[in-house]
One Martini backbone bead per residue (centre of mass of N, CA, C, O) as a GRO file, in nm:
protein
  290
    1MET     BB    1  -0.899  14.161  18.154
    2HIS     BB    2  -0.847  14.221  17.856
    3LYS     BB    3  -0.763  13.934  17.770
    4THR     BB    4  -1.021  13.791  17.857
    5ALA     BB    5  -1.213  13.952  17.673
    6ALA     BB    6  -1.070  13.872  17.406
    7ASP     BB    7  -1.119  13.567  17.434
    8ILE     BB    8  -1.427  13.583  17.444
    9MET     BB    9  -1.470  13.718  17.171
   10LYS     BB   10  -1.346  13.494  17.002
   11HIS     BB   11  -1.538  13.268  17.100
   12LYS     BB   12  -1.808  13.403  17.014
   13ARG     BB   13  -1.750  13.422  16.715
   14GLU     BB   14  -1.720  13.118  16.668
   15ALA     BB   15  -2.008  13.046  16.769
   16MET     BB   16  -2.158  13.209  16.551
   17VAL     BB   17  -2.041  13.057  16.305
   18ASN     BB   18  -2.116  12.755  16.425
   19GLY     BB   19  -2.397  12.759  16.589
   20THR     BB   20  -2.331  12.737  16.940
   21LEU     BB   21  -2.477  12.938  17.141
   22ASP     BB   22  -2.697  12.761  17.290
   23SER     BB   23  -2.452  12.599  17.451
   24GLU     BB   24  -2.389  12.837  17.602
   25VAL     BB   25  -2.344  13.054  17.827
   26ALA     BB   26  -2.657  13.218  17.815
   27ALA     BB   27  -2.736  13.157  17.516
   28GLY     BB   28  -2.639  13.443  17.384
   29LYS     BB   29  -2.726  13.677  17.630
   30ASP     BB   30  -2.479  13.834  17.635
   31ILE     BB   31  -2.302  14.120  17.593
   32MET     BB   32  -2.098  14.036  17.381
   33THR     BB   33  -2.300  13.914  17.177
   34ALA     BB   34  -2.477  14.165  17.144
   35LEU     BB   35  -2.252  14.343  17.020
   36LEU     BB   36  -2.177  14.160  16.780
   37ARG     BB   37  -2.457  14.153  16.651
   38GLN     BB   38  -2.497  14.459  16.612
   39ASN     BB   39  -2.251  14.492  16.417
   40LEU     BB   40  -2.401  14.330  16.175
   41VAL     BB   41  -2.660  14.554  16.134
   42VAL     BB   42  -2.495  14.794  16.097
   43ALA     BB   43  -2.340  15.032  15.970
   44PRO     BB   44  -2.011  15.060  15.914
   45GLN     BB   45  -1.984  15.353  16.052
   46ASP     BB   46  -2.131  15.224  16.332
   47GLN     BB   47  -1.919  15.041  16.404
   48MET     BB   48  -1.733  14.870  16.625
   49THR     BB   49  -1.451  14.813  16.747
   50ASP     BB   50  -1.280  14.594  16.928
   51GLU     BB   51  -1.190  14.804  17.140
   52GLU     BB   52  -1.478  14.911  17.198
   53VAL     BB   53  -1.600  14.649  17.294
   54LEU     BB   54  -1.399  14.601  17.527
   55ALA     BB   55  -1.459  14.868  17.675
   56GLN     BB   56  -1.754  14.807  17.741
   57VAL     BB   57  -1.709  14.549  17.906
   58ASN     BB   58  -1.509  14.666  18.113
   59GLY     BB   59  -1.695  14.891  18.214
   60LEU     BB   60  -1.918  14.703  18.324
   61ALA     BB   61  -1.740  14.540  18.520
   62PHE     BB   62  -1.647  14.784  18.691
   63ALA     BB   63  -1.889  14.997  18.717
   64GLY     BB   64  -2.122  14.755  18.771
   65ASN     BB   65  -2.027  14.640  19.051
   66ASP     BB   66  -1.985  14.821  19.308
   67THR     BB   67  -2.235  15.001  19.273
   68THR     BB   68  -2.460  14.782  19.271
   69SER     BB   69  -2.378  14.637  19.535
   70SER     BB   70  -2.421  14.885  19.709
   71ALA     BB   71  -2.721  14.931  19.642
   72LEU     BB   72  -2.817  14.650  19.741
   73SER     BB   73  -2.721  14.675  20.031
   74GLN     BB   74  -2.894  14.919  20.101
   75VAL     BB   75  -3.180  14.803  20.037
   76ILE     BB   76  -3.165  14.559  20.228
   77ASN     BB   77  -3.122  14.723  20.484
   78LEU     BB   78  -3.389  14.881  20.461
   79LEU     BB   79  -3.584  14.636  20.457
   80ALA     BB   80  -3.502  14.529  20.737
   81LYS     BB   81  -3.607  14.804  20.881
   82HIS     BB   82  -3.875  14.782  20.672
   83GLN     BB   83  -4.116  14.554  20.682
   84GLU     BB   84  -4.358  14.683  20.528
   85VAL     BB   85  -4.204  14.716  20.262
   86GLN     BB   86  -4.118  14.425  20.220
   87GLU     BB   87  -4.406  14.303  20.208
   88LYS     BB   88  -4.515  14.473  19.973
   89LEU     BB   89  -4.304  14.379  19.769
   90ARG     BB   90  -4.357  14.076  19.788
   91ASP     BB   91  -4.651  14.083  19.695
   92GLU     BB   92  -4.593  14.193  19.412
   93VAL     BB   93  -4.405  13.965  19.315
   94HIS     BB   94  -4.598  13.727  19.362
   95ALA     BB   95  -4.818  13.825  19.169
   96ALA     BB   96  -4.638  13.816  18.916
   97HIS     BB   97  -4.574  13.512  18.933
   98ARG     BB   98  -4.868  13.414  18.905
   99ASN     BB   99  -4.915  13.559  18.618
  100HIS     BB  100  -4.597  13.498  18.470
  101GLY     BB  101  -4.397  13.386  18.644
  102LYS     BB  102  -4.058  13.384  18.752
  103ASN     BB  103  -3.968  13.482  18.454
  104LEU     BB  104  -3.932  13.794  18.408
  105ASP     BB  105  -3.957  14.031  18.194
  106TYR     BB  106  -3.895  14.347  18.116
  107GLU     BB  107  -4.190  14.453  18.125
  108GLN     BB  108  -4.281  14.313  18.386
  109LEU     BB  109  -4.069  14.437  18.575
  110ASN     BB  110  -4.142  14.747  18.500
  111SER     BB  111  -4.451  14.715  18.617
  112LEU     BB  112  -4.333  14.734  18.908
  113SER     BB  113  -4.395  15.001  19.100
  114TYR     BB  114  -4.276  14.934  19.384
  115LEU     BB  115  -3.999  14.845  19.297
  116ASP     BB  116  -3.927  15.115  19.169
  117ALA     BB  117  -3.966  15.286  19.427
  118VAL     BB  118  -3.753  15.147  19.603
  119CYS     BB  119  -3.511  15.205  19.421
  120ARG     BB  120  -3.534  15.513  19.409
  121GLU     BB  121  -3.520  15.571  19.716
  122SER     BB  122  -3.247  15.438  19.768
  123LEU     BB  123  -3.087  15.611  19.552
  124ARG     BB  124  -3.147  15.878  19.690
  125LEU     BB  125  -3.027  15.826  19.979
  126HIS     BB  126  -2.795  15.602  19.844
  127ALA     BB  127  -2.555  15.682  19.677
  128PRO     BB  128  -2.278  15.515  19.595
  129GLY     BB  129  -2.187  15.805  19.524
  130ALA     BB  130  -2.135  16.096  19.708
  131PHE     BB  131  -1.934  16.209  19.482
  132ALA     BB  132  -1.802  16.450  19.244
  133ILE     BB  133  -1.545  16.538  18.999
  134ARG     BB  134  -1.468  16.854  18.854
  135VAL     BB  135  -1.336  17.058  18.577
  136ALA     BB  136  -1.289  17.367  18.478
  137THR     BB  137  -1.257  17.481  18.131
  138LYS     BB  138  -1.376  17.763  18.229
  139ASP     BB  139  -1.491  18.047  18.292
  140TRP     BB  140  -1.748  18.084  18.557
  141THR     BB  141  -2.092  18.148  18.642
  142LEU     BB  142  -2.265  18.020  18.923
  143PRO     BB  143  -2.579  17.964  18.983
  144LEU     BB  144  -2.807  17.979  19.258
  145HIS     BB  145  -3.092  17.842  19.374
  146TYR     BB  146  -2.971  17.876  19.664
  147ALA     BB  147  -2.897  18.089  19.875
  148ALA     BB  148  -2.580  18.200  20.027
  149LYS     BB  149  -2.377  18.233  20.286
  150THR     BB  150  -2.123  18.357  20.410
  151LYS     BB  151  -1.897  18.277  20.648
  152ASP     BB  152  -1.963  18.559  20.811
  153GLY     BB  153  -2.279  18.638  20.734
  154LYS     BB  154  -2.285  18.930  20.562
  155ALA     BB  155  -2.360  18.768  20.296
  156THR     BB  156  -2.535  18.705  19.983
  157LEU     BB  157  -2.544  18.440  19.752
  158THR     BB  158  -2.632  18.379  19.387
  159GLU     BB  159  -2.324  18.343  19.303
  160ILE     BB  160  -2.030  18.180  19.145
  161ARG     BB  161  -1.697  18.205  19.084
  162VAL     BB  162  -1.531  17.998  18.825
  163PRO     BB  163  -1.232  17.916  18.753
  164LYS     BB  164  -1.018  17.792  18.562
  165GLY     BB  165  -0.929  17.468  18.704
  166THR     BB  166  -1.142  17.406  18.899
  167ASN     BB  167  -1.234  17.209  19.161
  168VAL     BB  168  -1.546  17.026  19.162
  169HIS     BB  169  -1.761  16.935  19.422
  170VAL     BB  170  -2.026  16.700  19.405
  171ALA     BB  171  -2.308  16.662  19.616
  172LEU     BB  172  -2.520  16.416  19.569
  173ARG     BB  173  -2.665  16.359  19.843
  174ALA     BB  174  -2.741  16.649  19.910
  175ALA     BB  175  -2.932  16.687  19.667
  176ASN     BB  176  -3.119  16.431  19.741
  177LYS     BB  177  -3.164  16.567  20.067
  178ASP     BB  178  -3.298  16.837  20.029
  179GLU     BB  179  -3.548  17.000  20.197
  180ARG     BB  180  -3.608  17.229  19.987
  181THR     BB  181  -3.690  17.004  19.774
  182TRP     BB  182  -3.816  16.729  19.939
  183GLY     BB  183  -3.859  16.804  20.228
  184ALA     BB  184  -3.891  16.711  20.563
  185ASP     BB  185  -3.864  16.386  20.454
  186ALA     BB  186  -3.581  16.345  20.305
  187GLU     BB  187  -3.449  16.123  20.521
  188GLU     BB  188  -3.670  15.931  20.442
  189PHE     BB  189  -3.807  15.607  20.385
  190LYS     BB  190  -4.037  15.664  20.094
  191PRO     BB  191  -4.164  15.503  19.830
  192ASP     BB  192  -4.451  15.647  19.797
  193ARG     BB  193  -4.349  15.916  19.664
  194TRP     BB  194  -4.343  15.765  19.364
  195LEU     BB  195  -4.681  15.726  19.352
  196GLU     BB  196  -4.669  16.038  19.337
  197PRO     BB  197  -4.648  16.350  19.312
  198LEU     BB  198  -4.410  16.560  19.329
  199PRO     BB  199  -4.292  16.823  19.443
  200GLU     BB  200  -4.259  17.132  19.304
  201SER     BB  201  -3.964  17.175  19.410
  202VAL     BB  202  -3.832  16.966  19.223
  203SER     BB  203  -3.891  17.096  18.944
  204ASN     BB  204  -3.779  17.384  19.022
  205ALA     BB  205  -3.475  17.293  19.063
  206ARG     BB  206  -3.352  17.166  18.807
  207ILE     BB  207  -3.212  16.900  18.813
  208PRO     BB  208  -2.952  16.756  18.597
  209GLY     BB  209  -3.035  16.480  18.621
  210ILE     BB  210  -3.114  16.157  18.457
  211TYR     BB  211  -3.268  16.067  18.746
  212SER     BB  212  -3.539  16.171  18.892
  213SER     BB  213  -3.415  16.444  19.008
  214MET     BB  214  -3.124  16.322  19.035
  215MET     BB  215  -2.756  16.259  19.111
  216THR     BB  216  -2.673  15.956  19.105
  217PHE     BB  217  -2.608  15.961  18.764
  218LEU     BB  218  -2.592  16.228  18.698
  219GLY     BB  219  -2.505  16.454  18.415
  220GLY     BB  220  -2.494  16.478  18.101
  221PRO     BB  221  -2.232  16.357  17.899
  222ARG     BB  222  -2.111  16.228  18.197
  223ALA     BB  223  -2.300  16.025  18.250
  224CYS     BB  224  -2.422  15.730  18.325
  225PRO     BB  225  -2.429  15.459  18.090
  226GLY     BB  226  -2.553  15.226  18.313
  227MET     BB  227  -2.837  15.287  18.427
  228LYS     BB  228  -3.034  15.078  18.303
  229PHE     BB  229  -2.872  14.828  18.379
  230SER     BB  230  -2.867  14.870  18.691
  231GLN     BB  231  -3.171  14.872  18.732
  232LEU     BB  232  -3.225  14.589  18.623
  233GLU     BB  233  -3.035  14.439  18.810
  234MET     BB  234  -3.175  14.519  19.073
  235LYS     BB  235  -3.459  14.401  19.008
  236ILE     BB  236  -3.384  14.109  18.963
  237ILE     BB  237  -3.246  14.053  19.236
  238LEU     BB  238  -3.460  14.164  19.435
  239SER     BB  239  -3.703  13.991  19.343
  240GLY     BB  240  -3.563  13.719  19.406
  241LEU     BB  241  -3.507  13.763  19.710
  242VAL     BB  242  -3.794  13.851  19.830
  243SER     BB  243  -3.940  13.581  19.730
  244SER     BB  244  -3.732  13.381  19.922
  245PHE     BB  245  -3.666  13.609  20.144
  246LYS     BB  246  -3.601  13.721  20.477
  247PHE     BB  247  -3.523  14.037  20.631
  248ASP     BB  248  -3.307  14.109  20.912
  249PRO     BB  249  -3.160  14.249  21.156
  250SER     BB  250  -2.883  14.267  21.320
  251GLU     BB  251  -2.672  14.336  21.603
  252ASP     BB  252  -2.505  14.492  21.422
  253LYS     BB  253  -2.316  14.772  21.345
  254ILE     BB  254  -2.349  14.984  21.068
  255LYS     BB  255  -2.087  15.127  20.863
  256TRP     BB  256  -2.050  15.373  20.619
  257LYS     BB  257  -1.795  15.389  20.369
  258ALA     BB  258  -1.668  15.659  20.156
  259THR     BB  259  -1.449  15.499  19.927
  260GLY     BB  260  -1.603  15.620  19.666
  261ILE     BB  261  -1.765  15.360  19.760
  262ALA     BB  262  -2.016  15.252  19.939
  263LYS     BB  263  -1.947  15.057  20.243
  264PRO     BB  264  -1.990  14.802  20.464
  265HIS     BB  265  -1.938  14.803  20.824
  266VAL     BB  266  -1.830  14.690  21.133
  267GLN     BB  267  -1.908  14.818  21.455
  268GLN     BB  268  -1.769  14.829  21.744
  269PRO     BB  269  -1.809  14.917  22.074
  270ASP     BB  270  -1.509  15.070  22.057
  271GLY     BB  271  -1.527  15.185  21.733
  272ARG     BB  272  -1.430  14.981  21.562
  273VAL     BB  273  -1.358  14.889  21.221
  274SER     BB  274  -1.378  14.692  20.979
  275LYS     BB  275  -1.162  14.629  20.726
  276ASN     BB  276  -1.382  14.476  20.581
  277PRO     BB  277  -1.647  14.436  20.406
  278MET     BB  278  -1.973  14.415  20.581
  279MET     BB  279  -2.329  14.261  20.624
  280PRO     BB  280  -2.494  14.159  20.863
  281ILE     BB  281  -2.782  13.931  20.825
  282ARG     BB  282  -3.103  13.813  20.850
  283VAL     BB  283  -3.193  13.496  20.694
  284THR     BB  284  -3.507  13.371  20.558
  285ALA     BB  285  -3.652  13.105  20.431
  286LEU     BB  286  -3.970  13.063  20.259
  287GLY     BB  287  -3.999  12.889  20.029
  288ASP     BB  288  -4.222  12.740  19.835
  289LEU     BB  289  -4.515  12.900  19.699
  290GLU     BB  290  -4.664  12.673  19.520
   0.00000   0.00000   0.00000
């Protein structure tokens, strides 16, 4: 992977010098070219080294592949089960295509409020990563927003002592679906919740996530650096798919296995689960709308 990225970087540099980017795949709008161009306009002390450029590209290739494909699989599965949401989303995308053409730019895509709501709600319910692991770098007392009972039920805890070196497992999905924060309908797929003010309990919880009071993309200095990119990727692909195809559930039972990244598998009547990830779904082409 590293060698391939290095070869691409060398080729893109040569194309920039020779002025042949327009004839390249993506016409010079790829990530590698964008990084190389940016390096030419920033101050020398702010420029990335070749190794840093390659690290960025490799990071996007690895981190932005499984996670985004998992998120897209989840949202398509949800749309297949909730036809009214799928139709409402399709109507919004079709209206945008009539007004702006089918190649929506960044601003036009982000102006689609229902598309944004569908993506947010899917990412809330089904974060691609179910949990994260952190290691305490020093002794710390962790305050609890919601008091917890001890295992024997005899005491109530409002804080937990975390010694240095402790492995801390952060339950991302649990935080995203806590009824005390999100309300009694926390487990329901309701994109409309993002089109109106969220419950006061959400803001009061002061969840440290960088994305809409959720922990899907984590928080702090170690939060996901590709959040904006993955959101845009989801919206581009999803808007293109729902405008051209209708999705319906198949007869297969889908079981999601969280092996690092949540992936769909088919569960047989005898309980056995498919070895490889798969998500059978009925797809109907809608034809040209024009």
